[in-house]
C-alpha positions, 0 to 999 in steps of 0.5 A: 515471481521475485527470487530471494537475494539477501544482498539485493534490497527489497522494498518490503524489507526496507519499509519493515526496517523503517517501521522498526521491524526485524524482518530485514537484511544488511542490504536493506538496513544499509539502504534504509539508513542512507535514505533516513540520513538524507530524508529523516521524515521518511520514517514518519511518512511510513508510519503516517501511511500505515495509520491512514491504511488502518483508518481507510480499512476501518471506514470501508468496514463501517460502510459494510464491506467485508472483503479486502484485497491488499496488493503489494502488502509487504511484511506484517505490520500492526495493525494488519488489514485483517485486524483493522477490518475485523475490529468492525466485522468479525468475519471479514475476509482478506487476501494479501498479495505480494511477490516477495517470497519472504513476505509471502512466507511470513504472511502464511505463517503469521496470519493465514495459518489455520485462518480460513478468512485470510489467504496469501497470493504469491504473485506479481501485481502487474499480472492482474488476471493471475492475481484475481484468479488467486484471490478468488479462492477467498474473495467473492468478486461478485460482491463488494470488496475493498482494493488496497494499493498502499505505497505502491504506485510510485514504483510505476509510471503514471500510465502503467499505474492507471492501466493496472488499477483499471484492470483491477477495478473493472473486476470489482462489483458495484459498491466496492472501493479503492484505497490508494496511497502514493509517495510524492517526492519533495521538489528539492535536491535532497528529494531528487537524490533520495529518489535516485538512490532508491531507484538504483538500489531497489526499484524505479521510483516516480514522483507523480503530480496530483493530476496524475494521481487523480487519474488513478481513480478514473471512473470512480467517485472520490469520497471526502476529503478527496486527495489529501496528505495521509495525515489529513484523511479523517484523522480523528484528532488534532493534527500536529504542525505540518511538515516542511513544504519542501518535504516528501508527502504521502498523497492518499485517496479513497473512492467508490465504484458505483 
């Protein structure tokens, strides 16, 4: 379990600051500002990621899936997974998972308190067995569920990410789905510098090429439009001008387990 240290930047709290949240500390804000100075698009990409996750959860609920497991969910940010799911299925159940004690306390206070359909598991996503044991209190793994792995796998090597996802999806029932979003760094000096900065202050960060990201879905069936940038996944609106070719991107995909 992660221990709370306000002087060490937290991935969840840096993300919270970038999205305009208030649940962060000076160390988080300093790192976030340095990243924003280096790559101003990071704030836009964080927002595109949240919007994609909301669309993907809505899609899964429209497909009849009423259970959701949100790995490494981070601090509450509207719309939360339970809000998106319950806009379609009123009784949808959600298990949030994170290893940051501040995230867990906020989730329990704001989302799970008095809500039998929402649970919070304080656990390390790398320990799939322990996390799955925790979510079973609220999620029936013998029925289809949607596993959400948002903005997380760039903190793992490709091999570790693939193996971790395989352990989780092996526990899911047929008819389940996997939602993934991954930050892909720009092939530029600024892109490399931002990865180095983030890696040294928060956690190691890896930029995965598309073939590696495709490997995270091994054994599953990608749904159209396949692997695309977050802004391009069933946007439901006309897209604005594309970002510069040398910018960071958020690569996303949704897949079914048959």
